[in-house]
N, C-alpha and C positions, 0 to 999 in steps of 0.2 A: 786341408785339414787331414794330414796323414796320421793315422793311428797305428801304433805298433804294440803288439802284445808279446811280451816275453814270458813264455811258459815257466821259466825259472823264477820269476818274481813271486809266484804263488806256490804254495805247497802242493796244490792240485791244479792241473791244467783245466779241470772242469770249472774251477772258480773263475778263471778268466772268461770262459764261455758265458757263465752266468752273468758276469758283469757286462759283457758286450751286449748280450740279449736284453738285459735290463735297461741299458742306455739306449739301445735301438727302440725298445718299447716306449720309452719316454719321448724319444724324438718323433715317433709316430703319433703319440698323444698330442705333442705340440703341433704337428701338421694338422691334426683334426681341429685343434683349438683355433689355429690361424685361419683355416678354411671356414669354420663357423663364423668367425669374426667377419671375414670377407662377405659371406652370404648375408649376414645380418646388416652389414654396412650397405650392401646393394638394396636390400629390402627397405631400409630406412631412407635411402636416397630416393627410391621410387615413391615412397609415402610422402616425403617432404616436398618433392617436386609436384606430385599430384595435388597436395593441399594448396600449394602456391598457384597452380594452374586453375584449381577450383575457385580460389579467391579472385584470380584474374578474370575468370569467366563472369563472376558476379560483378566485378568492376567494369567489365566490358559492357554488360547489359544495363547496369544501374549507375555506374560511376560516371565521373565527369572526365574532363580533359585537363592535361597539364602541358606546360611548355618544356620541351627538351631540345636543347641546342637551337633555339628560336623556331621550333617546329611544334605545332599542337598535336598531341597524341593522346590516345585513350589511357586512362590510369592503368588499364590492363597491360600496357606496354611495360610499365615498371615491374609488375608482377612477373611477366615473362622474362625480363632481364635478370631479376633476382633469382628466378627459378634456374636460369642458365648458369649463373654464378654459383649457386648452391650445388648444381649438378657437377660442375667442373671441380669444385672443392672436394666432393665425395670421390670423384675420379682420382684426383691427386692422392688422397689418403689411401684409397683402395690399391691403386696400381703401384705407387712408389713407396708405400709404407708397408701395409699388411701383406701384399703379394710378395714383396721382397723378403719379408720375414718368413713367409711360407716357403719360398724358394731356398732360403738358408737352411731351414730345418730339413728339407728334402735332400739337399746336398750333404748335410751332415749324416743323415741316415744312410745315404748311399756310401759314404766313406767308411762305414762300419762293416760293409760286406767282406772286404778283403781280410781284415783282421779276424773276423769271425770264421772265415774259411781256413785261414792259417792256424787258428786255434782248434780246428777240428769240428766245427759245426757242420752237421751233415745236410743242412738245408741252406738255401740262399736267402739272404735278407735283402731281396731286390724288389720288394713290393712298391716302393716309391718310384723306382725306375720304370717298372711295368705300368704304373698308373700314368706317369708322365708320357710314356710312349703311346698309350691308348689315347690320352688327351690330345697329343699332337696329331694323331691320325684322324680324329674327328675334325672335320672342316679343313684339315691340312694346315692348322695353325697352332702355335704355341698357346699356352694359357694366357700369357701376357698379351698376345695379339688378340685373343678373344675378348679380354677385358677392354682393350682399346676399341674394338669394334662395337661392343655393347654400349659403352659410353658415347662413342662417336655418333652412332645412329640417333640416340636420343638428343644429343647436343645439336646435331644438324636440324632435327625437327624443331627444337626450341629456338635455334638461331633463325630458322625460316619464319617461325611465328613472330619473333621479335621484329624481323624485317617487314613482314606484312603489316603488323600493327604500326610500326614507325612510318611506313610509306603510305598508310591509309588504304592498302589493298582490300582490307576487310573493315567494315564499318558496322556498328550496331544497326539492327533493323529499326526503321522508323515506324512507330505504331500509329 
């Protein structure tokens, strides 16, 4: 996304700067918007999985059993499997949809720095690059890798719970 600013296009070079800064401000607003969507998505994912696990815990304690692949399992197993599928669905939406939109707005904002400098802006429009740099330094991973890790840890726990319920490793206490 190369941007060129021709000072001769405007009667005043200052107008070009105003336009560049206005576009940069809008791109930062979009970054904030997409970041908030990502955070709300993760909050909703945690709540949805928590509700499914709470229902699964009740089913584990008071529910019956069902046949799955010729194997008798607690109804809680079904809740755990659904929780895992819901978690993976939120991951796909977060990582491959909204995170990519966020990345695109960051890339666009960064592409405005050179035209702004060429048009005579005395400050750098590099906030997005600096935030990404700081983000990469934390844990030594990119934002995408951190999202992968976040969802992977919970998915691994859910998968382990599914396996334990399916294999009968955990059973309801007999009163």
